[in-house]
N, C-alpha and C positions, 0 to 999 in steps of 0.2 A: 438705562434699561428699565428701572422701576417707574420712572415718570411716564415713559412711553407705553409700557405693557403691564404695569402694576405688579411686577414680579421681580425677584432678586435672589441672591444667595444670602443666607443668614449666618451669623457667627454661631459657633458651637462652644459652649462653656461647660466645665464641670460644675455641678451644683455644689459639691463639697468645698471646693477651693476657689471657685469663680475664675479658674484658669482658662484662657482661650486655647482650645485644642484643634480648631479647624473651622470649616464652614460647610454648609449644605444648602442646596436650593435648586431653582429651576431658571431656565432662560429660554428665549424664543427659539423654536426649531421650525415649526410650520404653523404660524398663527392662524391662517385660514382654516386649516384642518384641526385646529385646537389641540396640537401636539406640542409639548414642551420637552426640552432636554433637561434631564435630571442629573445632578452631579453632587459629589461629596469629596471633600479633601480633609484628611486628618493627619496630624503630625504622627510620624511612624511610631513614636513611643506609646501612642494610644490605640494602635491597631489591636484587634483581638479581644477587646474589652466589652463589646456589645454597644459601644457608643455609636458607631456607624449605623447599626440596625435601628437603634432608637431614634436617631436624628432623621434617618431616611424615612422611617414610617411616619414621622410627624409631617415631613414635607410632602410625602405622597398623599396622606390623608387631607392635608390642607389644599393641595392642588386639585384633587377631585371634588372636594366639598365646597371650597370657596372660589376657586378659579373656573370650575366647571369644564375642565379639559376632557377631551375624549381619550387621550393616551399620553404616556410619558415615554421618552426615548432615553436610553442610557448607554453611552459608549464606555468601554473599559480601557484605560490607559496602561495600567500595570496588570500583569497576570497574577491576580490574587484569587485563588480558588474559592475562598469563603465569600468574597464579594460577588463573584460571578454566580455562585449558587443562590445567594440571596436575591440578586436581581432577576434571575430566571424564575424564581418562585413568585 
C-alpha cells in the first residue's frame, strides 16, 4: 500500500513507556476522487484516554496537509459513542 500510494497505517506508542498501543492511518478508498479511508485501532485497555483523538488528529492533519486529499471516509466497526461523536465533528 505504501509503495503504490505513499500512505499507510502508523503504529501508536505511549510517549511515557514506549508501549505499542495500536495503529492509526489511511488507506485507498477513491484515489481518483482523492478520498482516503481513515482508521484507528487501539487496544481496549487504552480506550477513553484521549489517545485516539490525538493520533486521529495527527493523521487527519497529515492527510490534508501532505497528501492533499479532498476528503476522508471513516467507517465504524464497533458502536462506540465517543468515537462516533469525534468523527462526526
